[in-house]
C-alpha positions as CSV (number, residue, x, y, z in Angstrom):
1,M,44.8,-37.5,224.4
2,N,46.8,-37.1,221.3
3,Q,45.4,-34.4,219.0
4,P,45.6,-35.0,215.2
5,S,48.4,-33.1,213.6
6,R,47.2,-30.1,211.5
7,R,49.3,-29.5,208.4
8,T,50.1,-25.9,207.8
9,N,51.1,-24.3,204.6
10,K,54.6,-23.2,205.0
11,N,54.6,-21.3,201.7
12,P,52.7,-18.0,202.3
13,N,52.5,-17.3,198.6
14,S,50.6,-20.4,197.8
15,A,47.7,-19.2,200.0
16,Q,47.5,-15.9,198.2
17,E,47.6,-17.7,194.8
18,S,44.8,-20.0,195.9
19,Q,42.7,-17.0,196.9
20,A,43.5,-15.0,193.8
21,S,42.8,-17.7,191.3
22,P,39.2,-18.9,191.4
23,S,38.6,-22.5,190.8
24,T,37.4,-23.4,187.4
25,P,34.2,-25.4,187.5
26,P,34.0,-28.5,185.5
27,P,32.3,-28.2,182.2
28,S,28.6,-29.1,182.3
29,I,27.1,-31.4,179.8
30,H,24.1,-29.1,179.6
31,Q,26.1,-25.9,178.9
32,S,25.2,-24.4,175.5
33,P,28.1,-23.9,173.1
34,S,29.5,-20.4,172.6
35,P,28.0,-18.5,169.6
36,T,30.0,-18.6,166.4
37,T,30.5,-15.7,164.0
38,P,28.2,-16.0,161.0
39,I,29.9,-16.8,157.7
40,S,28.9,-14.3,155.0
41,K,28.0,-15.8,151.6
42,P,29.9,-14.5,148.6
43,L,28.1,-12.3,146.2
44,T,26.6,-13.9,143.1
45,Q,27.5,-12.8,139.6
46,R,24.2,-11.0,139.2
47,Q,24.7,-9.1,142.5
48,K,28.2,-8.1,141.5
49,L,26.9,-7.0,138.1
50,L,24.2,-4.9,139.7
51,L,26.7,-3.3,142.1
52,R,29.0,-2.4,139.2
53,T,26.1,-1.0,137.3
54,L,25.1,1.2,140.2
55,L,28.7,2.4,140.5
56,L,28.8,3.3,136.8
57,I,25.5,5.1,137.1
58,L,26.7,7.1,140.1
59,T,30.0,7.9,138.3
60,S,28.1,9.1,135.2
61,C,25.9,11.3,137.4
62,F,28.9,12.8,139.1
63,L,30.6,13.5,135.8
64,D,27.5,15.2,134.5
65,Y,27.3,17.2,137.8
66,V,30.8,18.6,137.6
67,N,30.4,19.2,133.8
68,L,33.8,18.3,132.6
69,T,33.7,20.5,129.5
70,L,37.5,20.5,129.2
71,L,37.5,16.8,128.5
72,K,34.6,16.8,126.1
73,S,34.2,18.0,122.5
74,N,32.1,17.3,119.5
75,E,34.3,16.9,116.5
76,P,33.4,15.6,113.0
77,Q,35.7,12.8,111.8
78,T,37.3,14.9,109.1
79,P,40.7,16.6,109.0
80,N,40.9,20.3,110.0
81,S,37.4,20.3,111.3
82,T,35.8,22.7,113.7
83,S,33.8,22.0,116.8
84,L,30.3,20.7,116.3
85,R,29.0,22.7,119.1
86,G,27.6,25.8,117.5
87,T,26.7,29.2,118.9
88,R,24.3,31.8,117.7
89,S,27.2,33.9,116.3
90,N,28.3,31.2,113.8
91,S,24.9,29.4,113.3
92,R,24.3,31.6,110.2
93,N,27.0,29.6,108.4
94,L,25.0,26.4,108.9
95,P,22.9,24.8,106.2
96,P,19.1,25.4,106.7
97,L,17.2,22.8,108.7
98,S,13.5,21.8,108.7
99,I,12.0,20.0,111.7
100,L,9.3,17.3,111.3
101,L,7.6,17.5,114.6
102,N,5.4,14.5,115.3
103,T,2.5,14.9,117.8
104,V,-0.1,12.3,118.6
105,N,-1.4,13.1,122.1
106,E,-3.5,16.0,123.3
107,R,-0.5,18.1,124.1
108,D,-0.2,21.9,124.1
109,I,2.8,22.5,121.9
110,A,2.8,26.3,121.9
111,D,5.8,26.4,124.3
112,I,7.6,23.7,122.3
113,L,7.2,25.6,119.0
114,K,8.3,28.8,120.7
115,H,11.5,27.0,121.8
116,Y,12.4,25.7,118.3
117,H,11.4,29.0,116.7
118,G,14.1,30.6,118.8
119,C,16.8,28.3,117.3
120,D,18.7,30.1,114.5
121,A,19.5,26.9,112.8
122,V,15.8,26.1,112.3
123,T,14.2,27.4,109.1
124,K,10.8,25.7,109.2
125,V,8.8,23.5,111.6
126,Y,6.3,21.0,110.1
127,V,3.8,19.7,112.6
128,I,2.6,16.2,111.8
129,A,-0.7,15.9,113.6
130,P,-4.0,13.9,113.6
131,T,-6.7,15.3,111.3
132,N,-8.8,16.8,114.1
133,K,-5.9,18.9,115.3
134,A,-4.1,20.0,112.2
135,N,-6.2,23.1,111.5
136,L,-6.0,24.1,115.2
137,F,-2.2,24.1,115.0
138,A,-2.3,26.1,111.8
139,D,-4.6,28.8,113.2
140,V,-3.1,29.2,116.7
141,H,0.6,29.1,116.1
142,Q,1.7,31.9,113.8
143,P,5.0,31.7,111.8
144,H,8.1,33.1,113.5
145,D,10.6,35.4,111.9
146,S,13.2,32.6,111.5
147,A,11.0,29.6,111.4
148,E,7.8,29.0,109.5
149,E,5.3,26.5,110.8
150,T,3.2,24.3,108.5
151,A,0.6,21.8,109.7
152,L,0.3,18.5,107.9
153,K,-2.7,16.2,108.2
154,N,-1.8,12.8,109.4
155,R,-4.9,11.4,107.6
156,L,-4.4,7.7,108.3
157,K,-2.7,8.2,111.7
158,S,0.0,6.0,110.4
159,L,3.4,5.9,112.0
160,N,4.9,6.0,108.5
161,N,3.6,9.6,108.0
162,R,6.3,10.9,110.3
163,F,8.6,10.4,107.3
164,E,6.2,12.0,104.7
165,R,8.0,14.6,102.6
166,P,6.3,18.0,102.9
167,P,5.4,19.4,99.5
168,T,7.0,22.7,100.4
169,L,10.2,21.2,101.8
170,S,13.2,23.3,100.6
171,T,16.0,22.3,102.9
172,D,18.6,19.6,102.4
173,F,18.4,18.3,105.9
174,V,15.5,17.5,108.2
175,M,15.2,16.7,111.9
176,T,12.7,14.0,112.9
177,L,11.4,14.9,116.4
178,D,8.7,13.8,118.9
179,D,6.8,16.5,120.7
180,D,7.8,15.2,124.1
181,I,11.5,15.7,123.4
182,I,13.2,19.0,124.0
183,V,16.5,19.5,122.3
184,P,18.6,22.5,123.2
185,C,19.5,24.8,120.3
186,E,23.2,24.1,120.6
187,D,22.5,20.4,120.2
188,I,20.4,21.0,117.1
189,E,23.3,23.0,115.6
190,A,25.7,20.2,116.6
191,G,23.5,17.6,114.9
192,L,23.1,19.7,111.8
193,K,26.9,20.0,111.5
194,A,27.3,16.3,112.1
195,V,24.9,15.2,109.3
196,A,26.5,17.7,106.9
197,V,29.9,15.9,107.3
198,D,28.4,12.9,105.4
199,D,24.8,13.2,104.3
200,R,24.5,9.4,103.9
201,N,24.6,9.0,107.7
202,H,21.8,9.1,110.3
203,I,22.7,11.2,113.3
204,G,20.8,10.6,116.5
205,F,20.9,11.1,120.3
206,F,19.5,7.6,121.3
207,P,21.6,4.6,120.1
208,R,20.3,1.1,120.1
209,L,21.8,-2.3,119.4
210,F,20.8,-5.4,117.3
211,N,22.4,-8.0,119.6
212,D,22.9,-11.7,118.8
213,G,20.4,-13.6,121.0
214,V,20.7,-17.0,122.5
215,T,18.1,-18.3,120.1
216,G,20.1,-17.2,117.1
217,L,17.8,-14.3,116.4
218,L,18.7,-10.6,116.7
219,E,17.6,-8.9,119.9
220,Y,16.7,-5.3,120.4
221,R,18.8,-3.7,123.2
222,C,18.8,-0.3,124.7
223,W,21.5,2.1,126.1
224,F,22.9,-0.1,128.9
225,K,23.8,-2.9,126.5
226,V,25.1,-0.3,124.0
227,F,27.3,1.1,126.8
228,W,28.4,-2.3,128.1
229,A,29.3,-3.6,124.7
230,S,30.5,-0.2,123.3
231,R,28.6,-1.0,120.1
232,F,25.4,0.0,118.4
233,S,23.3,-0.6,115.3
234,M,20.9,2.3,114.9
235,V,19.6,5.6,116.4
236,L,16.0,6.3,117.3
237,T,14.1,8.8,115.0
238,K,12.4,10.5,118.0
239,A,15.4,13.0,117.8
240,S,17.6,12.5,114.7
241,F,19.0,14.2,111.6
242,L,18.7,13.0,108.0
243,H,19.2,14.1,104.4
244,H,15.8,14.8,102.8
245,R,16.3,12.2,100.1
246,Y,15.6,9.5,102.7
247,L,12.0,10.8,102.9
248,T,11.6,10.1,99.2
249,L,13.3,6.7,99.3
250,Y,11.1,5.7,102.2
251,W,8.0,6.1,100.1
252,R,9.2,4.2,97.0
253,D,7.2,1.3,95.8
254,D,9.9,-1.2,96.6
255,Y,9.7,-0.2,100.3
256,K,5.9,-0.7,100.5
257,P,6.1,-4.1,102.1
258,V,8.0,-2.5,105.0
259,R,5.5,0.3,105.3
260,D,2.6,-2.1,105.4
261,Y,4.4,-4.1,108.1
262,V,4.7,-1.0,110.2
263,D,1.0,-0.1,109.7
264,N,-0.1,-3.6,110.7
265,L,2.1,-3.6,113.8
266,M,1.7,0.1,114.7
267,N,5.4,0.0,115.7
268,C,9.0,-0.1,114.5
269,E,8.9,2.8,112.0
270,D,12.3,4.0,113.3
271,I,13.7,0.5,112.7
272,A,12.3,0.7,109.2
273,M,14.1,4.0,108.6
274,S,17.3,2.7,110.1
275,V,17.3,-0.3,107.8
276,L,16.7,2.0,104.8
277,V,19.8,4.0,105.8
278,L,21.8,0.8,106.0
279,R,20.5,-0.3,102.6
280,E,21.6,3.0,101.0
281,G,25.1,2.7,102.4
282,G,24.8,5.0,105.3
283,K,25.6,4.5,109.0
284,P,24.2,5.5,112.3
285,K,26.2,8.1,114.2
286,Y,25.8,8.9,117.9
287,L,25.8,12.5,119.2
288,Q,25.6,12.9,123.0
289,G,23.2,15.8,123.8
290,T,21.6,17.2,126.9
291,L,18.0,16.4,126.1
292,T,14.8,16.5,128.1
293,D,12.4,13.5,127.5
294,Y,8.9,14.1,128.9
295,G,7.6,10.9,127.4
296,V,9.9,8.6,129.2
297,F,7.1,7.2,131.4
298,S,4.3,7.4,128.8
299,G,5.7,6.0,125.6
300,I,5.1,2.7,123.9
301,S,8.0,1.1,125.7
302,T,6.5,1.7,129.1
303,R,2.9,0.9,128.2
304,K,3.5,-2.5,126.8
305,N,5.1,-5.4,128.6
306,N,6.1,-7.2,125.4
307,H,7.7,-4.1,123.8
308,M,11.2,-5.5,123.7
309,N,10.1,-8.8,122.2
310,T,8.1,-7.0,119.6
311,R,11.0,-4.8,118.7
312,S,13.3,-7.8,118.4
313,K,11.0,-9.5,116.0
314,C,10.7,-6.3,114.0
315,I,14.5,-6.3,113.3
316,S,14.5,-9.7,111.6
317,D,11.2,-9.2,109.8
318,I,12.1,-5.7,108.4
319,L,15.6,-6.8,107.3
320,D,14.0,-9.7,105.4
321,L,11.4,-7.4,103.8
322,A,14.0,-4.9,102.8
323,N,16.4,-7.6,101.5
324,V,19.2,-6.4,103.8
325,E,21.7,-8.7,105.5
326,N,22.1,-8.7,109.3
327,P,24.2,-5.6,110.0
328,E,27.3,-5.9,112.0
329,P,27.2,-3.6,115.1
330,I,29.6,-0.7,114.9
331,D,32.0,0.7,117.6
332,L,30.4,3.4,119.8
333,R,33.7,5.4,120.2
334,E,34.6,5.4,116.5
335,N,31.1,6.3,115.4
336,S,30.4,9.0,118.0
337,F,30.8,12.7,117.3
338,T,31.2,13.3,121.0
339,K,34.8,12.8,121.9
340,Y,36.4,12.5,125.4
341,W,39.9,12.6,126.6
342,P,41.6,10.2,127.3
343,G,38.8,8.2,125.8
344,L,38.1,5.7,128.6
345,F,35.0,3.6,128.1
346,F,33.1,4.9,131.1
347,Q,33.3,8.5,129.8
348,W,30.6,7.9,127.2
349,R,27.2,8.8,128.6
350,P,23.6,8.9,127.3
351,S,21.7,12.0,126.2
352,T,19.3,11.6,129.2
353,I,19.9,10.0,132.5
354,F,16.7,7.9,132.1
355,E,18.5,5.9,129.4
356,W,20.3,4.1,132.2
357,F,17.0,2.7,133.4
358,S,15.8,1.2,130.1
359,A,13.8,-1.9,129.9
360,D,16.8,-4.2,129.5
361,T,19.1,-2.7,132.1
362,I,19.5,-6.0,134.1
363,Q,19.9,-8.2,131.0
364,I,23.4,-8.9,129.9
């Protein structure tokens, strides 16, 4: 019986290759597709802006931490001028200064007065207080060797009273100050020197901007917009320096409509003073300090949600009442007594770190 012929593989390598290479099964119609790498979405303009803002804030904090004193100076914009940063050794050459200390809350100001009494540049401290506390301040806090304290009765509890000229005022320059702001003595001396360069100007540590809004009206903007645009329009009076004549001009009869507006609104007295300075030919000037602001979380701007809208309306209303045209914002670098080398835009910083987190930080 014939056996069927069996075919043999004469090539020994082919058997090894068939064993080494497993057979590939045919694709199944029920096999799930292999997972794909997720595609990341590009950042939006607002997200990019927030990241850049965070980077700028971190950079500012780093520069403050390392304290680049060699790159910073405070120089008045006059030829052959000396540094604005004073020391106790040369503070005797400064003109005398009176402080108008405004207090409205139940706050113990003994330590505050002790601090300012220790500043050689300060001659007198006037405490502007509500009626029920004026006598208390006068009795408890005794005059210091270099600074006499006088309590003024804030009879009407009007915000305008912070600019009332004390009857015994004898200094050319005054510092308007809130009781929740602590200004180092060297910053007080720097501000006094700055205002003495041109007594028409208003020197302050907190610049603000009157910005053209989308509706055509001016908008009140805080430090972040000032920094971003490198321009500003005013300085806040919660820590600022003025010539004493502005206290007289503020209470003239022709400015009564503005004072009445402030009383009715219980706000914007600092805008009223800033507009007065502009009307008299002065300019705001920025001086970067190292201030402590204890009222950053308890002030009007944090208690009222519509604070920014109210302040924006104040600008246009007070400009109209004072018969002053809309002011053109001025350059931050050219109108700052704090100078940096090489003068890059990101070197300018606020007087307190909390200025970065103002109410309009995310608005551009």
